[in-house]
DRENVEXKOL-323304 format. One line per 10 residues: number of its first residue (from 1); for each residue x, y, z of C-alpha. Coordinates in pm, 1 decimal. Layout:
N
NUM	X,Y,Z  ...
This chain:
408
1	-940.4,2602.2,2356.4  -1297.7,2714.7,2396.5  -1375.0,2566.6,2051.4  -1195.2,2253.5,2137.1  -1411.6,2224.8,2451.0  -1713.4,2289.8,2244.0  -1655.9,2033.3,1991.3  -1517.3,1768.4,2216.0  -1738.9,1468.9,2273.0  -1703.3,1170.6,2519.3
11	-1670.5,948.8,2205.5  -1365.1,1133.2,2092.8  -1192.1,1132.2,2419.8  -1245.0,753.0,2430.8  -1147.6,718.5,2049.1  -809.9,928.2,2160.2  -733.5,664.4,2423.8  -839.2,357.6,2195.6  -574.0,457.9,1959.3  -270.3,493.2,2213.6
21	-377.1,153.7,2371.1  -380.7,-12.5,2019.2  -43.1,172.7,1931.3  133.5,74.4,2246.7  -20.8,-295.7,2262.1  71.1,-369.3,1922.3  341.6,-188.6,1689.0  496.0,-24.7,1962.6  626.7,-352.5,2090.8  819.4,-387.2,1800.7
31	1082.7,-164.7,1992.8  1164.3,-450.7,2210.0  1261.1,-687.9,1922.3  1491.5,-382.1,1792.1  1639.3,-353.5,2123.6  1750.9,-724.0,2107.0  1813.1,-747.3,1724.9  2044.1,-416.6,1720.8  2212.6,-460.5,2027.8  2091.6,-138.2,2204.7
41	2127.8,-52.8,2559.9  1814.6,-20.7,2758.6  1844.9,353.4,2784.5  1890.6,387.2,2395.8  1538.9,190.1,2337.8  1366.1,411.4,2609.1  1493.9,706.5,2448.7  1366.6,586.3,2113.7  1006.2,536.2,2255.0  1007.8,854.3,2450.3
51	1121.2,1039.2,2110.3  841.8,866.5,1926.5  578.8,948.8,2161.8  660.8,1314.9,2243.5  728.4,1442.2,1895.6  432.8,1271.6,1727.2  223.2,1401.7,2028.5  351.0,1744.9,1890.6  290.6,1686.4,1574.5  -70.6,1549.1,1615.4
61	-147.5,1831.4,1819.2  3.5,2108.9,1606.3  -163.9,1940.5,1278.8  -519.7,1894.2,1422.2  -564.2,2211.7,1585.2  -407.2,2401.6,1267.4  -627.5,2228.9,1008.2  -930.7,2116.1,1239.8  -881.6,1751.2,1085.1  -815.6,1441.0,1266.8
71	-446.1,1439.3,1137.6  -250.7,1182.0,1378.7  117.5,1120.0,1382.7  286.0,810.7,1442.8  638.7,622.5,1369.0  679.4,431.0,1063.4  559.1,68.2,1150.2  710.2,-72.9,818.8  1018.0,128.2,903.4  1080.9,-10.8,1255.9
81	998.2,-377.6,1123.6  1251.4,-304.5,869.5  1507.9,-209.4,1129.0  1480.7,-546.2,1298.7  1636.1,-692.1,1026.5  1874.4,-417.1,894.8  2003.9,-260.5,1204.8  2222.8,-555.2,1318.9  2586.7,-470.2,1212.7  2542.9,-108.0,1167.8
91	2665.9,120.2,1436.9  2391.9,326.8,1625.1  2568.5,668.0,1566.3  2543.3,556.2,1174.4  2180.2,455.9,1182.6  2091.1,773.4,1378.2  2271.2,970.9,1076.1  2025.9,763.8,825.4  1722.5,835.4,1053.1  1821.8,1223.0,996.9
101	1906.0,1193.8,658.1  1541.1,1023.1,576.0  1385.4,1309.9,776.4  1572.7,1573.3,564.5  1449.1,1361.3,252.7  1065.3,1395.2,372.6  1096.6,1729.0,456.5  1245.9,1804.8,108.6  955.0,1615.4,-67.7  721.1,1838.9,118.2
111	865.1,2126.0,-21.8  939.2,2007.3,-369.5  598.5,1900.0,-539.6  759.4,1699.9,-846.5  919.3,1488.4,-560.1  625.1,1363.7,-401.6  461.4,1333.4,-743.4  746.8,1107.6,-847.2  709.7,878.1,-512.6  325.2,861.6,-596.1
121	409.6,701.5,-930.4  586.3,405.5,-766.1  362.4,115.5,-861.1  153.0,19.2,-586.6  230.4,-347.3,-589.6  605.3,-302.8,-602.1  548.1,-74.4,-271.2  329.0,-349.9,-133.3  580.1,-614.4,-196.8  879.7,-441.2,-15.5
131	616.2,-373.4,282.5  521.9,-754.9,258.9  907.7,-886.8,274.8  975.4,-664.8,571.9  678.4,-809.3,770.9  664.8,-1177.0,678.8  964.5,-1281.5,921.6  735.3,-1144.9,1197.2  477.5,-1377.4,1092.2  721.8,-1645.5,1065.4
141	848.7,-1574.9,1413.3  497.9,-1572.3,1593.1  443.5,-1927.4,1413.4  765.9,-2030.0,1527.1  684.9,-1940.8,1891.6  423.3,-2211.7,1913.8  718.7,-2455.9,1936.2  855.9,-2293.6,2267.5  534.2,-2180.2,2446.4  245.3,-2397.3,2273.1
151	-24.0,-2292.9,2529.7  57.8,-1921.3,2575.9  91.9,-1845.1,2202.7  -192.7,-2087.1,2103.6  -420.9,-1891.2,2329.3  -294.8,-1568.5,2195.8  -381.2,-1664.9,1854.2  -700.3,-1823.3,1925.4  -813.1,-1491.6,2105.2  -672.5,-1273.9,1768.7
161	-865.2,-1501.2,1549.7  -1190.3,-1462.3,1773.1  -1152.9,-1102.0,1809.3  -1084.9,-1023.5,1449.1  -1459.7,-1125.0,1415.6  -1601.1,-977.0,1714.7  -1427.1,-651.4,1761.2  -1126.8,-589.1,1536.0  -1031.3,-288.5,1677.0  -942.2,-448.8,2002.3
171	-814.7,-750.3,1860.7  -437.5,-660.3,1955.4  -516.5,-538.6,2291.0  -688.3,-837.5,2403.8  -396.1,-1047.8,2277.3  -190.0,-860.7,2492.4  -394.8,-937.8,2766.5  -423.0,-1301.4,2705.3  -53.6,-1306.0,2692.0  0.6,-1169.6,3046.7
181	-265.7,-1394.7,3188.6  -145.6,-1699.5,3013.6  209.2,-1622.4,3075.0  134.4,-1592.2,3441.6  -88.3,-1900.3,3478.6  143.9,-2126.8,3315.7  466.0,-1967.5,3518.5  656.1,-1860.3,3207.1  659.7,-1504.9,3271.7  936.7,-1308.2,3425.5
191	794.7,-1072.1,3684.4  1027.7,-800.8,3779.0  1000.2,-462.1,3972.7  855.3,-206.1,3760.4  915.2,149.3,3860.6  716.1,405.7,3768.6  930.7,721.3,3675.5  993.0,958.0,3395.2  1220.9,862.3,3106.2  1530.9,1085.8,3066.3
201	1618.8,1059.9,2671.6  1948.5,1010.3,2551.4  2113.9,1258.8,2301.4  2267.2,1067.3,2045.6  2566.7,1218.8,1816.1  2482.7,1093.0,1462.1  2728.1,981.0,1241.2  2717.5,969.2,860.9  2813.6,705.3,598.1  2721.5,565.6,258.8
211	2656.9,235.2,357.1  2404.9,356.7,631.3  2240.4,591.1,368.8  2191.0,326.0,97.6  2084.1,38.4,344.2  1888.9,247.9,579.8  1789.5,578.0,468.9  1667.9,532.9,130.4  1444.9,222.6,234.7  1289.4,400.8,513.6
221	1214.6,684.5,333.8  1020.9,472.4,75.2  844.3,275.5,354.2  724.3,591.2,519.9  573.1,680.5,213.0  437.6,334.1,104.5  347.3,202.5,436.7  220.1,535.2,614.0  170.0,855.8,419.3  -20.2,725.7,107.2
231	-223.7,499.2,300.6  -306.9,759.8,571.9  -391.9,1008.2,307.7  -621.9,735.6,137.2  -809.5,683.5,488.6  -839.3,1056.3,555.6  -1002.4,1103.2,200.1  -1218.3,824.7,230.5  -1363.1,985.2,545.7  -1414.9,1299.5,367.2
241	-1095.1,1504.3,449.9  -863.4,1672.1,196.6  -558.2,1738.0,413.4  -260.7,1965.1,263.5  -15.9,1680.3,187.6  291.8,1911.9,156.6  210.4,2065.2,515.4  161.6,1706.4,668.9  486.2,1609.8,530.6  689.2,1912.8,626.9
251	562.3,1872.9,961.9  644.6,1517.8,1007.1  977.3,1568.1,842.3  1044.5,1844.6,1088.7  955.1,1686.6,1390.4  1170.4,1369.0,1294.1  1478.8,1589.9,1291.6  1502.4,1620.1,1680.9  1341.0,1274.5,1724.6  1642.9,1121.4,1530.3
261	1868.2,1296.2,1778.9  1726.5,1084.7,2059.8  1746.6,757.1,1844.4  1385.0,753.2,1692.8  1331.3,685.2,1304.4  1071.9,825.9,1060.4  779.1,1012.1,1224.1  474.6,977.8,974.8  109.9,1032.5,931.2  -85.5,753.1,1083.2
271	-259.3,490.7,874.6  -400.4,230.2,1071.7  -491.1,425.3,1385.1  -667.1,727.1,1131.3  -940.1,487.3,1080.0  -1004.4,522.0,1475.8  -988.2,883.0,1525.1  -1144.8,992.8,1181.8  -1473.5,773.5,1138.3  -1838.6,877.9,1214.6
281	-1846.6,718.3,1527.6  -1631.8,956.5,1699.4  -1902.8,1235.9,1593.7  -2148.4,1284.9,1336.2  -2018.9,1608.6,1249.8  -1715.5,1551.6,1050.8  -1562.6,1897.8,1139.6  -1546.1,1800.8,1524.4  -1366.0,1473.0,1482.2  -1031.4,1643.8,1503.7
291	-1067.5,1646.5,1875.1  -1005.0,1271.9,1872.9  -660.1,1308.4,1755.8  -591.6,1610.2,1996.5  -701.4,1361.0,2275.8  -472.0,1078.7,2124.3  -173.7,1305.9,2131.8  -226.0,1441.6,2464.0  -255.3,1054.7,2592.0  23.8,940.6,2368.3
301	287.8,1233.9,2516.2  144.3,1146.1,2875.7  230.9,766.0,2843.6  549.4,871.3,2638.2  708.0,1039.8,2951.8  717.1,720.2,3106.2  838.2,515.1,2826.9  1094.7,319.1,3049.6  807.5,166.4,3264.1  642.0,64.6,2942.6
311	939.9,-114.9,2816.2  1026.2,-260.7,3146.9  647.2,-409.0,3177.1  721.0,-567.8,2812.2  981.0,-773.3,2944.1  777.8,-942.1,3202.6  643.0,-1131.1,2894.7  852.4,-1429.9,2776.0  1035.5,-1405.6,2440.4  827.3,-1620.7,2253.3
321	495.5,-1418.1,2363.9  676.3,-1084.2,2251.0  755.8,-1231.4,1906.5  389.1,-1361.5,1882.7  261.1,-1032.6,1992.7  448.0,-859.0,1720.6  367.4,-1093.8,1443.3  -10.3,-1077.2,1533.0  2.5,-697.4,1533.8  139.2,-681.4,1193.1
331	-70.6,-964.9,1045.7  -324.3,-748.5,894.3  -102.5,-517.9,737.2  81.4,-823.5,599.8  -217.8,-965.8,443.0  -313.4,-639.5,243.6  44.5,-609.7,134.6  33.2,-962.3,-5.5  -303.5,-903.3,-156.1  -193.1,-573.3,-336.0
341	151.7,-704.0,-429.6  15.2,-1005.8,-625.8  -305.6,-875.0,-792.8  -248.1,-897.6,-1154.8  -195.1,-535.5,-1319.6  -371.9,-557.4,-1623.3  -278.8,-875.8,-1822.8  73.4,-893.0,-1668.7  113.9,-1184.1,-1389.3  343.1,-982.0,-1150.8
351	666.7,-1125.7,-1132.4  852.2,-817.9,-1000.1  663.6,-850.4,-650.7  807.2,-1179.7,-614.1  1155.9,-1078.6,-690.3  1163.8,-814.8,-440.5  1031.8,-1051.4,-158.3  1281.7,-1326.8,-254.7  1567.0,-1058.4,-297.0  1500.5,-872.0,41.2
361	1451.9,-1175.9,242.4  1780.3,-1325.7,100.3  1990.3,-1112.5,306.3  2237.2,-1057.9,51.0  2462.8,-742.0,113.9  2671.6,-699.4,-197.3  2917.2,-373.1,-118.3  2795.3,-401.2,237.1  2443.0,-238.0,123.1  2141.9,-416.3,264.1
371	1906.8,-673.2,78.2  1607.6,-422.3,100.4  1778.2,-186.0,-129.0  1870.3,-460.0,-385.3  1514.5,-579.1,-375.3  1386.3,-264.1,-496.1  1655.1,-229.2,-763.0  1568.0,-590.3,-871.2  1170.4,-548.3,-877.0  1202.5,-225.4,-1053.5
381	1410.8,-377.4,-1310.0  1194.6,-637.6,-1374.5  899.1,-432.1,-1375.3  1052.1,-215.7,-1627.7  1124.7,-540.3,-1853.9  796.3,-653.2,-1845.7  652.5,-314.5,-1965.9  908.3,-339.5,-2261.8  853.2,-710.2,-2325.3  451.0,-755.6,-2272.4
391	241.5,-534.0,-2464.7  -114.2,-572.5,-2393.3  -358.5,-789.5,-2583.9  -511.9,-474.6,-2733.9  -149.6,-371.1,-2856.9  -93.3,-710.5,-2976.5  -417.9,-712.9,-3187.7  -352.9,-397.6,-3325.5  -24.1,-510.3,-3440.8  -154.5,-792.8,-3593.2
401	-441.5,-631.1,-3757.5  -175.5,-395.0,-3916.8  56.1,-688.5,-4027.4  -267.7,-868.1,-4207.0  -397.9,-525.0,-4359.5  -32.3,-487.9,-4508.8  -27.0,-850.3,-4644.5  -353.5,-767.2,-4837.0
């Protein structure tokens, strides 16, 4: 503790607080959409948020103090966005069983190097296409919210665009403030008593089914790697850190097991928030920046203890404002995913990403298995066919030269 006190700076404390504000003002609002889409009780949704906050806080504290690196944990944002679409129709006990299965898969990958290397070989543009397919409906709903509350949602969108230019880190938090003020000013909010009380998690007995495993566990695992772990490692490397990937995977997989039992999906390495706690603005000395992740974890646990209060407060906003907030919070990730998905790979114009997006958004469910799984399968099949049918220009020229030489 003496070293932590010595290394800590006011900027580190502020960075930790900022990361928590961004997380709770942005991605965490998706739990409200999951509750409505999946028909969860208020207690189950509160327990989900509690599990996320408490266990990511513990993982972040352990990893940061153990490695002296700013290793912040969070839930899989693409994963919870996916669950808004995939959870309806699946009993919550079976969903919890799928969460447990995905946690064990991540844990196994952390122990078995070849499995991690195999996931790393998944083409980046296909992974990005899956992320884009999951995030697109939120952008559609945000635009559609203009029909219901044009003044409130319009003010939120304008705020987002302006803040993206002036202070991108605070853009989503500013949108939340504007949503509250505009909803109150127009009389469209639903003021209710917000009790400040500790949240009691609910233990959920898991059930296991092949349908939930294929429809939820496999896509959740892929999204955790492609949308969180790999980008998170990339951010840390860009800031001069070389974390032990296996250790991070094992810790996140391990804490995901008890989190699943209180209703929370994958806990992963932070990607977006990693930028907040690992940059030079935290501290000039790279070896001191871990304290920002320590403070973020402490603040996250403190807020998570009152998850029910936060969820109740979200209910003050009208549904259209919540939809707009969720869509705007995910817009930057959607943009990056689309750019990566449709950037040509060599001379091959990407068709597989379009197939993944189309199939995933179609909602088809052959054999009762969700469309995200079939989107992955179809995309990989098209990608494989493209690799077989479309040799590079150099290969074609080499082949033509060989034919010409043989003709002489």
